[in-house]
N, CA, C, O and CB atoms as a CASP TS submission, in Angstrom:
PFRMAT TS
TARGET T0000
AUTHOR 0000-0000-0000
METHOD Language model
MODEL 1
PARENT N/A
ATOM      1  N   MET     1     -39.714  50.208 -40.124  1.00  0.00           N
ATOM      2  CA  MET     1     -39.946  48.803 -39.965  1.00  0.00           C
ATOM      3  C   MET     1     -38.898  48.044 -40.786  1.00  0.00           C
ATOM      4  O   MET     1     -38.637  48.387 -41.939  1.00  0.00           O
ATOM      5  CB  MET     1     -41.387  48.428 -40.392  1.00  0.00           C
ATOM      6  N   ASN     2     -38.304  47.014 -40.183  1.00  0.00           N
ATOM      7  CA  ASN     2     -37.377  46.128 -40.873  1.00  0.00           C
ATOM      8  C   ASN     2     -38.112  44.857 -41.239  1.00  0.00           C
ATOM      9  O   ASN     2     -38.793  44.255 -40.409  1.00  0.00           O
ATOM     10  CB  ASN     2     -36.132  45.818 -40.000  1.00  0.00           C
ATOM     11  N   LEU     3     -37.969  44.460 -42.478  1.00  0.00           N
ATOM     12  CA  LEU     3     -38.648  43.272 -42.953  1.00  0.00           C
ATOM     13  C   LEU     3     -37.647  42.410 -43.706  1.00  0.00           C
ATOM     14  O   LEU     3     -36.953  42.884 -44.605  1.00  0.00           O
ATOM     15  CB  LEU     3     -39.858  43.639 -43.849  1.00  0.00           C
ATOM     16  N   VAL     4     -37.581  41.146 -43.330  1.00  0.00           N
ATOM     17  CA  VAL     4     -36.691  40.197 -43.993  1.00  0.00           C
ATOM     18  C   VAL     4     -37.544  39.053 -44.514  1.00  0.00           C
ATOM     19  O   VAL     4     -38.313  38.454 -43.762  1.00  0.00           O
ATOM     20  CB  VAL     4     -35.571  39.677 -43.024  1.00  0.00           C
ATOM     21  N   LEU     5     -37.410  38.749 -45.796  1.00  0.00           N
ATOM     22  CA  LEU     5     -38.181  37.682 -46.413  1.00  0.00           C
ATOM     23  C   LEU     5     -37.255  36.565 -46.870  1.00  0.00           C
ATOM     24  O   LEU     5     -36.181  36.820 -47.414  1.00  0.00           O
ATOM     25  CB  LEU     5     -39.001  38.218 -47.594  1.00  0.00           C
ATOM     26  N   PHE     6     -37.672  35.345 -46.650  1.00  0.00           N
ATOM     27  CA  PHE     6     -36.944  34.182 -47.136  1.00  0.00           C
ATOM     28  C   PHE     6     -37.923  33.344 -47.945  1.00  0.00           C
ATOM     29  O   PHE     6     -39.024  33.037 -47.489  1.00  0.00           O
ATOM     30  CB  PHE     6     -36.313  33.355 -45.956  1.00  0.00           C
ATOM     31  N   ASP     7     -37.512  32.986 -49.131  1.00  0.00           N
ATOM     32  CA  ASP     7     -38.380  32.253 -50.055  1.00  0.00           C
ATOM     33  C   ASP     7     -37.823  30.857 -50.257  1.00  0.00           C
ATOM     34  O   ASP     7     -36.869  30.674 -51.014  1.00  0.00           O
ATOM     35  CB  ASP     7     -38.508  32.993 -51.413  1.00  0.00           C
ATOM     36  N   PHE     8     -38.402  29.876 -49.595  1.00  0.00           N
ATOM     37  CA  PHE     8     -37.894  28.510 -49.667  1.00  0.00           C
ATOM     38  C   PHE     8     -38.483  27.716 -50.828  1.00  0.00           C
ATOM     39  O   PHE     8     -37.941  26.673 -51.194  1.00  0.00           O
ATOM     40  CB  PHE     8     -38.178  27.796 -48.376  1.00  0.00           C
ATOM     41  N   ASP     9     -39.568  28.184 -51.405  1.00  0.00           N
ATOM     42  CA  ASP     9     -40.189  27.416 -52.494  1.00  0.00           C
ATOM     43  C   ASP     9     -40.179  28.162 -53.830  1.00  0.00           C
ATOM     44  O   ASP     9     -40.897  27.789 -54.757  1.00  0.00           O
ATOM     45  CB  ASP     9     -41.620  27.067 -52.124  1.00  0.00           C
ATOM     46  N   HIS    10     -39.370  29.207 -53.925  1.00  0.00           N
ATOM     47  CA  HIS    10     -39.156  29.961 -55.171  1.00  0.00           C
ATOM     48  C   HIS    10     -40.413  30.660 -55.688  1.00  0.00           C
ATOM     49  O   HIS    10     -40.559  30.817 -56.900  1.00  0.00           O
ATOM     50  CB  HIS    10     -38.635  29.033 -56.239  1.00  0.00           C
ATOM     51  N   THR    11     -41.315  31.080 -54.819  1.00  0.00           N
ATOM     52  CA  THR    11     -42.484  31.813 -55.285  1.00  0.00           C
ATOM     53  C   THR    11     -42.192  33.300 -55.430  1.00  0.00           C
ATOM     54  O   THR    11     -42.891  33.993 -56.170  1.00  0.00           O
ATOM     55  CB  THR    11     -43.648  31.604 -54.334  1.00  0.00           C
ATOM     56  N   ILE    12     -41.180  33.799 -54.743  1.00  0.00           N
ATOM     57  CA  ILE    12     -40.823  35.216 -54.818  1.00  0.00           C
ATOM     58  C   ILE    12     -39.515  35.414 -55.577  1.00  0.00           C
ATOM     59  O   ILE    12     -39.384  36.371 -56.340  1.00  0.00           O
ATOM     60  CB  ILE    12     -40.709  35.813 -53.411  1.00  0.00           C
ATOM     61  N   THR    13     -38.565  34.536 -55.381  1.00  0.00           N
ATOM     62  CA  THR    13     -37.244  34.665 -55.996  1.00  0.00           C
ATOM     63  C   THR    13     -36.964  33.486 -56.923  1.00  0.00           C
ATOM     64  O   THR    13     -37.731  32.525 -56.987  1.00  0.00           O
ATOM     65  CB  THR    13     -36.153  34.764 -54.916  1.00  0.00           C
ATOM     66  N   HIS    14     -35.849  33.586 -57.636  1.00  0.00           N
ATOM     67  CA  HIS    14     -35.440  32.508 -58.531  1.00  0.00           C
ATOM     68  C   HIS    14     -34.308  31.676 -57.936  1.00  0.00           C
ATOM     69  O   HIS    14     -33.816  30.745 -58.573  1.00  0.00           O
ATOM     70  CB  HIS    14     -35.011  33.079 -59.874  1.00  0.00           C
ATOM     71  N   THR    15     -33.902  32.007 -56.733  1.00  0.00           N
ATOM     72  CA  THR    15     -32.814  31.277 -56.086  1.00  0.00           C
ATOM     73  C   THR    15     -33.279  30.751 -54.736  1.00  0.00           C
ATOM     74  O   THR    15     -34.280  31.212 -54.188  1.00  0.00           O
ATOM     75  CB  THR    15     -31.568  32.178 -55.915  1.00  0.00           C
ATOM     76  N   ASP    16     -32.558  29.803 -54.222  1.00  0.00           N
ATOM     77  CA  ASP    16     -32.858  29.218 -52.927  1.00  0.00           C
ATOM     78  C   ASP    16     -32.286  30.119 -51.835  1.00  0.00           C
ATOM     79  O   ASP    16     -31.131  30.536 -51.922  1.00  0.00           O
ATOM     80  CB  ASP    16     -32.286  27.776 -52.819  1.00  0.00           C
ATOM     81  N   SER    17     -33.069  30.418 -50.824  1.00  0.00           N
ATOM     82  CA  SER    17     -32.614  31.326 -49.770  1.00  0.00           C
ATOM     83  C   SER    17     -32.427  30.616 -48.420  1.00  0.00           C
ATOM     84  O   SER    17     -32.276  31.278 -47.393  1.00  0.00           O
ATOM     85  CB  SER    17     -33.606  32.469 -49.614  1.00  0.00           C
ATOM     86  N   PHE    18     -32.436  29.287 -48.416  1.00  0.00           N
ATOM     87  CA  PHE    18     -32.317  28.552 -47.162  1.00  0.00           C
ATOM     88  C   PHE    18     -30.969  28.806 -46.484  1.00  0.00           C
ATOM     89  O   PHE    18     -30.918  29.031 -45.275  1.00  0.00           O
ATOM     90  CB  PHE    18     -32.502  27.059 -47.410  1.00  0.00           C
ATOM     91  N   ALA    19     -29.884  28.772 -47.250  1.00  0.00           N
ATOM     92  CA  ALA    19     -28.550  29.002 -46.680  1.00  0.00           C
ATOM     93  C   ALA    19     -28.447  30.411 -46.109  1.00  0.00           C
ATOM     94  O   ALA    19     -27.876  30.606 -45.036  1.00  0.00           O
ATOM     95  CB  ALA    19     -27.456  28.780 -47.746  1.00  0.00           C
ATOM     96  N   GLN    20     -28.994  31.389 -46.816  1.00  0.00           N
ATOM     97  CA  GLN    20     -28.967  32.762 -46.312  1.00  0.00           C
ATOM     98  C   GLN    20     -29.791  32.890 -45.040  1.00  0.00           C
ATOM     99  O   GLN    20     -29.430  33.644 -44.136  1.00  0.00           O
ATOM    100  CB  GLN    20     -29.487  33.735 -47.375  1.00  0.00           C
ATOM    101  N   PHE    21     -30.897  32.155 -44.965  1.00  0.00           N
ATOM    102  CA  PHE    21     -31.719  32.143 -43.762  1.00  0.00           C
ATOM    103  C   PHE    21     -30.920  31.625 -42.566  1.00  0.00           C
ATOM    104  O   PHE    21     -30.959  32.217 -41.487  1.00  0.00           O
ATOM    105  CB  PHE    21     -32.973  31.284 -43.978  1.00  0.00           C
ATOM    106  N   LEU    22     -30.201  30.524 -42.757  1.00  0.00           N
ATOM    107  CA  LEU    22     -29.391  29.973 -41.670  1.00  0.00           C
ATOM    108  C   LEU    22     -28.309  30.963 -41.247  1.00  0.00           C
ATOM    109  O   LEU    22     -28.095  31.176 -40.053  1.00  0.00           O
ATOM    110  CB  LEU    22     -28.752  28.639 -42.097  1.00  0.00           C
ATOM    111  N   LYS    23     -27.633  31.564 -42.212  1.00  0.00           N
ATOM    112  CA  LYS    23     -26.577  32.530 -41.891  1.00  0.00           C
ATOM    113  C   LYS    23     -27.134  33.738 -41.140  1.00  0.00           C
ATOM    114  O   LYS    23     -26.491  34.254 -40.225  1.00  0.00           O
ATOM    115  CB  LYS    23     -25.872  32.993 -43.171  1.00  0.00           C
ATOM    116  N   TYR    24     -28.310  34.182 -41.519  1.00  0.00           N
ATOM    117  CA  TYR    24     -28.925  35.348 -40.896  1.00  0.00           C
ATOM    118  C   TYR    24     -29.397  35.050 -39.471  1.00  0.00           C
ATOM    119  O   TYR    24     -29.269  35.893 -38.583  1.00  0.00           O
ATOM    120  CB  TYR    24     -30.096  35.832 -41.739  1.00  0.00           C
ATOM    121  N   SER    25     -29.936  33.867 -39.259  1.00  0.00           N
ATOM    122  CA  SER    25     -30.577  33.577 -37.977  1.00  0.00           C
ATOM    123  C   SER    25     -29.665  32.906 -36.948  1.00  0.00           C
ATOM    124  O   SER    25     -30.049  32.775 -35.785  1.00  0.00           O
ATOM    125  CB  SER    25     -31.760  32.709 -38.210  1.00  0.00           C
ATOM    126  N   LEU    26     -28.458  32.477 -37.356  1.00  0.00           N
ATOM    127  CA  LEU    26     -27.549  31.805 -36.429  1.00  0.00           C
ATOM    128  C   LEU    26     -26.258  32.596 -36.273  1.00  0.00           C
ATOM    129  O   LEU    26     -25.803  33.252 -37.210  1.00  0.00           O
ATOM    130  CB  LEU    26     -27.242  30.382 -36.912  1.00  0.00           C
ATOM    131  N   SER    27     -25.678  32.529 -35.092  1.00  0.00           N
ATOM    132  CA  SER    27     -24.391  33.182 -34.871  1.00  0.00           C
ATOM    133  C   SER    27     -23.288  32.393 -35.569  1.00  0.00           C
ATOM    134  O   SER    27     -23.495  31.245 -35.964  1.00  0.00           O
ATOM    135  CB  SER    27     -24.093  33.314 -33.358  1.00  0.00           C
ATOM    136  N   SER    28     -22.136  32.997 -35.718  1.00  0.00           N
ATOM    137  CA  SER    28     -20.998  32.306 -36.337  1.00  0.00           C
ATOM    138  C   SER    28     -20.629  31.057 -35.546  1.00  0.00           C
ATOM    139  O   SER    28     -20.288  30.024 -36.122  1.00  0.00           O
ATOM    140  CB  SER    28     -19.782  33.247 -36.437  1.00  0.00           C
ATOM    141  N   ARG    29     -20.701  31.160 -34.234  1.00  0.00           N
ATOM    142  CA  ARG    29     -20.391  30.016 -33.359  1.00  0.00           C
ATOM    143  C   ARG    29     -21.370  28.870 -33.599  1.00  0.00           C
ATOM    144  O   ARG    29     -20.965  27.714 -33.722  1.00  0.00           O
ATOM    145  CB  ARG    29     -20.430  30.442 -31.873  1.00  0.00           C
ATOM    146  N   GLN    30     -22.659  29.198 -33.664  1.00  0.00           N
ATOM    147  CA  GLN    30     -23.679  28.174 -33.900  1.00  0.00           C
ATOM    148  C   GLN    30     -23.483  27.526 -35.277  1.00  0.00           C
ATOM    149  O   GLN    30     -23.655  26.316 -35.423  1.00  0.00           O
ATOM    150  CB  GLN    30     -25.095  28.789 -33.791  1.00  0.00           C
ATOM    151  N   GLN    31     -23.131  28.317 -36.269  1.00  0.00           N
ATOM    152  CA  GLN    31     -22.879  27.785 -37.607  1.00  0.00           C
ATOM    153  C   GLN    31     -21.684  26.839 -37.591  1.00  0.00           C
ATOM    154  O   GLN    31     -21.724  25.779 -38.216  1.00  0.00           O
ATOM    155  CB  GLN    31     -22.639  28.928 -38.609  1.00  0.00           C
ATOM    156  N   PHE    32     -20.630  27.212 -36.887  1.00  0.00           N
ATOM    157  CA  PHE    32     -19.413  26.410 -36.824  1.00  0.00           C
ATOM    158  C   PHE    32     -19.674  25.064 -36.139  1.00  0.00           C
ATOM    159  O   PHE    32     -19.323  24.008 -36.665  1.00  0.00           O
ATOM    160  CB  PHE    32     -18.310  27.178 -36.081  1.00  0.00           C
ATOM    161  N   ILE    33     -20.288  25.122 -34.972  1.00  0.00           N
ATOM    162  CA  ILE    33     -20.575  23.893 -34.215  1.00  0.00           C
ATOM    163  C   ILE    33     -21.575  23.017 -34.974  1.00  0.00           C
ATOM    164  O   ILE    33     -21.403  21.801 -35.057  1.00  0.00           O
ATOM    165  CB  ILE    33     -21.129  24.238 -32.805  1.00  0.00           C
ATOM    166  N   GLY    34     -22.603  23.631 -35.519  1.00  0.00           N
ATOM    167  CA  GLY    34     -23.590  22.882 -36.284  1.00  0.00           C
ATOM    168  C   GLY    34     -22.990  22.212 -37.507  1.00  0.00           C
ATOM    169  O   GLY    34     -23.405  21.119 -37.892  1.00  0.00           O
ATOM    170  N   GLY    35     -22.014  22.869 -38.116  1.00  0.00           N
ATOM    171  CA  GLY    35     -21.347  22.294 -39.280  1.00  0.00           C
ATOM    172  C   GLY    35     -20.683  20.970 -38.961  1.00  0.00           C
ATOM    173  O   GLY    35     -20.724  20.037 -39.763  1.00  0.00           O
ATOM    174  N   PHE    36     -20.071  20.889 -37.790  1.00  0.00           N
ATOM    175  CA  PHE    36     -19.463  19.622 -37.371  1.00  0.00           C
ATOM    176  C   PHE    36     -20.513  18.561 -37.104  1.00  0.00           C
ATOM    177  O   PHE    36     -20.310  17.385 -37.407  1.00  0.00           O
ATOM    178  CB  PHE    36     -18.613  19.827 -36.127  1.00  0.00           C
ATOM    179  N   ARG    37     -21.630  18.975 -36.540  1.00  0.00           N
ATOM    180  CA  ARG    37     -22.672  18.007 -36.187  1.00  0.00           C
ATOM    181  C   ARG    37     -23.372  17.412 -37.404  1.00  0.00           C
ATOM    182  O   ARG    37     -23.866  16.287 -37.338  1.00  0.00           O
ATOM    183  CB  ARG    37     -23.694  18.661 -35.295  1.00  0.00           C
ATOM    184  N   VAL    38     -23.422  18.135 -38.493  1.00  0.00           N
ATOM    185  CA  VAL    38     -24.123  17.632 -39.681  1.00  0.00           C
ATOM    186  C   VAL    38     -23.174  17.288 -40.825  1.00  0.00           C
ATOM    187  O   VAL    38     -23.623  17.058 -41.948  1.00  0.00           O
ATOM    188  CB  VAL    38     -25.131  18.656 -40.157  1.00  0.00           C
ATOM    189  N   ALA    39     -21.883  17.249 -40.560  1.00  0.00           N
ATOM    190  CA  ALA    39     -20.899  17.001 -41.622  1.00  0.00           C
ATOM    191  C   ALA    39     -21.168  15.683 -42.356  1.00  0.00           C
ATOM    192  O   ALA    39     -21.102  15.640 -43.584  1.00  0.00           O
ATOM    193  CB  ALA    39     -19.486  16.986 -41.034  1.00  0.00           C
ATOM    194  N   SER    40     -21.465  14.627 -41.629  1.00  0.00           N
ATOM    195  CA  SER    40     -21.709  13.331 -42.284  1.00  0.00           C
ATOM    196  C   SER    40     -22.996  13.389 -43.111  1.00  0.00           C
ATOM    197  O   SER    40     -23.067  12.806 -44.192  1.00  0.00           O
ATOM    198  CB  SER    40     -21.798  12.188 -41.229  1.00  0.00           C
ATOM    199  N   TRP    41     -23.995  14.080 -42.612  1.00  0.00           N
ATOM    200  CA  TRP    41     -25.251  14.237 -43.357  1.00  0.00           C
ATOM    201  C   TRP    41     -25.020  15.046 -44.631  1.00  0.00           C
ATOM    202  O   TRP    41     -25.561  14.732 -45.691  1.00  0.00           O
ATOM    203  CB  TRP    41     -26.323  14.923 -42.478  1.00  0.00           C
ATOM    204  N   PHE    42     -24.210  16.089 -44.505  1.00  0.00           N
ATOM    205  CA  PHE    42     -23.941  16.929 -45.669  1.00  0.00           C
ATOM    206  C   PHE    42     -23.183  16.136 -46.733  1.00  0.00           C
ATOM    207  O   PHE    42     -23.460  16.271 -47.925  1.00  0.00           O
ATOM    208  CB  PHE    42     -23.139  18.183 -45.260  1.00  0.00           C
ATOM    209  N   LEU    43     -22.249  15.327 -46.311  1.00  0.00           N
ATOM    210  CA  LEU    43     -21.511  14.483 -47.247  1.00  0.00           C
ATOM    211  C   LEU    43     -22.466  13.502 -47.944  1.00  0.00           C
ATOM    212  O   LEU    43     -22.378  13.306 -49.156  1.00  0.00           O
ATOM    213  CB  LEU    43     -20.384  13.714 -46.510  1.00  0.00           C
ATOM    214  N   ALA    44     -23.359  12.899 -47.189  1.00  0.00           N
ATOM    215  CA  ALA    44     -24.350  11.988 -47.764  1.00  0.00           C
ATOM    216  C   ALA    44     -25.260  12.719 -48.754  1.00  0.00           C
ATOM    217  O   ALA    44     -25.651  12.153 -49.775  1.00  0.00           O
ATOM    218  CB  ALA    44     -25.191  11.342 -46.649  1.00  0.00           C
ATOM    219  N   PHE    45     -25.593  13.961 -48.455  1.00  0.00           N
ATOM    220  CA  PHE    45     -26.392  14.771 -49.374  1.00  0.00           C
ATOM    221  C   PHE    45     -25.633  15.039 -50.664  1.00  0.00           C
ATOM    222  O   PHE    45     -26.191  14.924 -51.756  1.00  0.00           O
ATOM    223  CB  PHE    45     -26.792  16.093 -48.714  1.00  0.00           C
ATOM    224  N   ARG    46     -24.359  15.398 -50.537  1.00  0.00           N
ATOM    225  CA  ARG    46     -23.550  15.736 -51.714  1.00  0.00           C
ATOM    226  C   ARG    46     -23.368  14.556 -52.666  1.00  0.00           C
ATOM    227  O   ARG    46     -23.259  14.750 -53.876  1.00  0.00           O
ATOM    228  CB  ARG    46     -22.192  16.243 -51.275  1.00  0.00           C
ATOM    229  N   VAL    47     -23.336  13.340 -52.133  1.00  0.00           N
ATOM    230  CA  VAL    47     -23.178  12.165 -52.997  1.00  0.00           C
ATOM    231  C   VAL    47     -24.522  11.560 -53.406  1.00  0.00           C
ATOM    232  O   VAL    47     -24.558  10.575 -54.143  1.00  0.00           O
ATOM    233  CB  VAL    47     -22.336  11.110 -52.291  1.00  0.00           C
ATOM    234  N   GLY    48     -25.625  12.143 -52.933  1.00  0.00           N
ATOM    235  CA  GLY    48     -26.942  11.730 -53.383  1.00  0.00           C
ATOM    236  C   GLY    48     -27.666  10.710 -52.531  1.00  0.00           C
ATOM    237  O   GLY    48     -28.695  10.183 -52.956  1.00  0.00           O
ATOM    238  N   TYR    49     -27.166  10.414 -51.344  1.00  0.00           N
ATOM    239  CA  TYR    49     -27.835   9.436 -50.472  1.00  0.00           C
ATOM    240  C   TYR    49     -28.939  10.064 -49.623  1.00  0.00           C
ATOM    241  O   TYR    49     -29.823   9.364 -49.129  1.00  0.00           O
ATOM    242  CB  TYR    49     -26.815   8.772 -49.561  1.00  0.00           C
ATOM    243  N   VAL    50     -28.886  11.380 -49.457  1.00  0.00           N
ATOM    244  CA  VAL    50     -29.873  12.086 -48.643  1.00  0.00           C
ATOM    245  C   VAL    50     -30.512  13.165 -49.516  1.00  0.00           C
ATOM    246  O   VAL    50     -29.807  13.881 -50.227  1.00  0.00           O
ATOM    247  CB  VAL    50     -29.216  12.711 -47.351  1.00  0.00           C
ATOM    248  N   SER    51     -31.829  13.286 -49.471  1.00  0.00           N
ATOM    249  CA  SER    51     -32.534  14.285 -50.277  1.00  0.00           C
ATOM    250  C   SER    51     -32.349  15.681 -49.691  1.00  0.00           C
ATOM    251  O   SER    51     -31.954  15.833 -48.535  1.00  0.00           O
ATOM    252  CB  SER    51     -34.032  13.944 -50.371  1.00  0.00           C
ATOM    253  N   ASP    52     -32.636  16.690 -50.494  1.00  0.00           N
ATOM    254  CA  ASP    52     -32.520  18.064 -50.008  1.00  0.00           C
ATOM    255  C   ASP    52     -33.508  18.339 -48.882  1.00  0.00           C
ATOM    256  O   ASP    52     -33.202  19.102 -47.966  1.00  0.00           O
ATOM    257  CB  ASP    52     -32.743  19.051 -51.152  1.00  0.00           C
ATOM    258  N   GLN    53     -34.676  17.736 -48.936  1.00  0.00           N
ATOM    259  CA  GLN    53     -35.658  17.922 -47.866  1.00  0.00           C
ATOM    260  C   GLN    53     -35.147  17.337 -46.547  1.00  0.00           C
ATOM    261  O   GLN    53     -35.301  17.951 -45.491  1.00  0.00           O
ATOM    262  CB  GLN    53     -36.999  17.270 -48.251  1.00  0.00           C
ATOM    263  N   LYS    54     -34.545  16.160 -46.611  1.00  0.00           N
ATOM    264  CA  LYS    54     -34.024  15.515 -45.387  1.00  0.00           C
ATOM    265  C   LYS    54     -32.862  16.313 -44.796  1.00  0.00           C
ATOM    266  O   LYS    54     -32.784  16.474 -43.578  1.00  0.00           O
ATOM    267  CB  LYS    54     -33.565  14.069 -45.691  1.00  0.00           C
ATOM    268  N   ILE    55     -31.953  16.817 -45.648  1.00  0.00           N
ATOM    269  CA  ILE    55     -30.816  17.571 -45.119  1.00  0.00           C
ATOM    270  C   ILE    55     -31.290  18.883 -44.499  1.00  0.00           C
ATOM    271  O   ILE    55     -30.744  19.318 -43.485  1.00  0.00           O
ATOM    272  CB  ILE    55     -29.782  17.847 -46.231  1.00  0.00           C
ATOM    273  N   ARG    56     -32.287  19.509 -45.088  1.00  0.00           N
ATOM    274  CA  ARG    56     -32.829  20.748 -44.511  1.00  0.00           C
ATOM    275  C   ARG    56     -33.481  20.490 -43.154  1.00  0.00           C
ATOM    276  O   ARG    56     -33.309  21.274 -42.221  1.00  0.00           O
ATOM    277  CB  ARG    56     -33.851  21.383 -45.469  1.00  0.00           C
ATOM    278  N   MET    57     -34.218  19.404 -43.047  1.00  0.00           N
ATOM    279  CA  MET    57     -34.839  19.060 -41.768  1.00  0.00           C
ATOM    280  C   MET    57     -33.763  18.801 -40.717  1.00  0.00           C
ATOM    281  O   MET    57     -33.886  19.247 -39.577  1.00  0.00           O
ATOM    282  CB  MET    57     -35.755  17.822 -41.920  1.00  0.00           C
ATOM    283  N   ARG    58     -32.709  18.081 -41.100  1.00  0.00           N
ATOM    284  CA  ARG    58     -31.627  17.770 -40.163  1.00  0.00           C
ATOM    285  C   ARG    58     -30.900  19.044 -39.750  1.00  0.00           C
ATOM    286  O   ARG    58     -30.585  19.228 -38.575  1.00  0.00           O
ATOM    287  CB  ARG    58     -30.636  16.768 -40.788  1.00  0.00           C
ATOM    288  N   LEU    59     -30.632  19.922 -40.711  1.00  0.00           N
ATOM    289  CA  LEU    59     -29.975  21.194 -40.394  1.00  0.00           C
ATOM    290  C   LEU    59     -30.795  22.002 -39.391  1.00  0.00           C
ATOM    291  O   LEU    59     -30.242  22.563 -38.445  1.00  0.00           O
ATOM    292  CB  LEU    59     -29.753  22.016 -41.675  1.00  0.00           C
ATOM    293  N   CYS    60     -32.092  22.061 -39.590  1.00  0.00           N
ATOM    294  CA  CYS    60     -32.955  22.801 -38.669  1.00  0.00           C
ATOM    295  C   CYS    60     -33.006  22.153 -37.293  1.00  0.00           C
ATOM    296  O   CYS    60     -32.998  22.850 -36.279  1.00  0.00           O
ATOM    297  CB  CYS    60     -34.359  22.908 -39.237  1.00  0.00           C
ATOM    298  N   GLN    61     -33.058  20.822 -37.249  1.00  0.00           N
ATOM    299  CA  GLN    61     -33.068  20.130 -35.962  1.00  0.00           C
ATOM    300  C   GLN    61     -31.817  20.449 -35.164  1.00  0.00           C
ATOM    301  O   GLN    61     -31.889  20.717 -33.965  1.00  0.00           O
ATOM    302  CB  GLN    61     -33.188  18.621 -36.165  1.00  0.00           C
ATOM    303  N   VAL    62     -30.680  20.421 -35.824  1.00  0.00           N
ATOM    304  CA  VAL    62     -29.413  20.685 -35.141  1.00  0.00           C
ATOM    305  C   VAL    62     -29.272  22.174 -34.811  1.00  0.00           C
ATOM    306  O   VAL    62     -28.904  22.535 -33.693  1.00  0.00           O
ATOM    307  CB  VAL    62     -28.227  20.218 -36.008  1.00  0.00           C
ATOM    308  N   ALA    63     -29.563  23.021 -35.777  1.00  0.00           N
ATOM    309  CA  ALA    63     -29.341  24.465 -35.614  1.00  0.00           C
ATOM    310  C   ALA    63     -30.231  25.087 -34.539  1.00  0.00           C
ATOM    311  O   ALA    63     -29.790  25.963 -33.795  1.00  0.00           O
ATOM    312  CB  ALA    63     -29.579  25.174 -36.932  1.00  0.00           C
ATOM    313  N   TYR    64     -31.463  24.641 -34.458  1.00  0.00           N
ATOM    314  CA  TYR    64     -32.407  25.304 -33.565  1.00  0.00           C
ATOM    315  C   TYR    64     -32.792  24.463 -32.351  1.00  0.00           C
ATOM    316  O   TYR    64     -33.815  24.717 -31.716  1.00  0.00           O
ATOM    317  CB  TYR    64     -33.642  25.667 -34.324  1.00  0.00           C
ATOM    318  N   LYS    65     -31.987  23.479 -32.035  1.00  0.00           N
ATOM    319  CA  LYS    65     -32.269  22.598 -30.896  1.00  0.00           C
ATOM    320  C   LYS    65     -32.410  23.384 -29.592  1.00  0.00           C
ATOM    321  O   LYS    65     -33.382  23.191 -28.862  1.00  0.00           O
ATOM    322  CB  LYS    65     -31.162  21.550 -30.752  1.00  0.00           C
ATOM    323  N   ASN    66     -31.482  24.243 -29.295  1.00  0.00           N
ATOM    324  CA  ASN    66     -31.525  25.028 -28.052  1.00  0.00           C
ATOM    325  C   ASN    66     -31.700  26.513 -28.344  1.00  0.00           C
ATOM    326  O   ASN    66     -31.251  27.359 -27.571  1.00  0.00           O
ATOM    327  CB  ASN    66     -30.247  24.805 -27.230  1.00  0.00           C
ATOM    328  N   TYR    67     -32.340  26.823 -29.440  1.00  0.00           N
ATOM    329  CA  TYR    67     -32.518  28.206 -29.876  1.00  0.00           C
ATOM    330  C   TYR    67     -33.594  28.880 -29.031  1.00  0.00           C
ATOM    331  O   TYR    67     -34.688  28.346 -28.847  1.00  0.00           O
ATOM    332  CB  TYR    67     -32.889  28.266 -31.378  1.00  0.00           C
ATOM    333  N   SER    68     -33.269  30.030 -28.535  1.00  0.00           N
ATOM    334  CA  SER    68     -34.228  30.775 -27.706  1.00  0.00           C
ATOM    335  C   SER    68     -35.340  31.364 -28.580  1.00  0.00           C
ATOM    336  O   SER    68     -35.061  32.013 -29.588  1.00  0.00           O
ATOM    337  CB  SER    68     -33.507  31.905 -26.917  1.00  0.00           C
ATOM    338  N   VAL    69     -36.577  31.141 -28.202  1.00  0.00           N
ATOM    339  CA  VAL    69     -37.709  31.680 -28.952  1.00  0.00           C
ATOM    340  C   VAL    69     -37.715  33.180 -28.807  1.00  0.00           C
ATOM    341  O   VAL    69     -38.587  33.850 -29.359  1.00  0.00           O
ATOM    342  CB  VAL    69     -39.050  31.078 -28.469  1.00  0.00           C
TER
END
């Protein structure tokens, strides 16, 4: 059995695993295209205009918009 765990609220690990989750679940192409789509949001996050919760929600909306279940 293969088991992959991601801990977004630090109950299991001491580090944030959201970025690793995105890398694991998306292809390189999806990561590249999604990066362009959220570039302005990411910049706003880096300068403090967007919270980490908002940027994560936006990343998920863009990344998994047409994702096959």
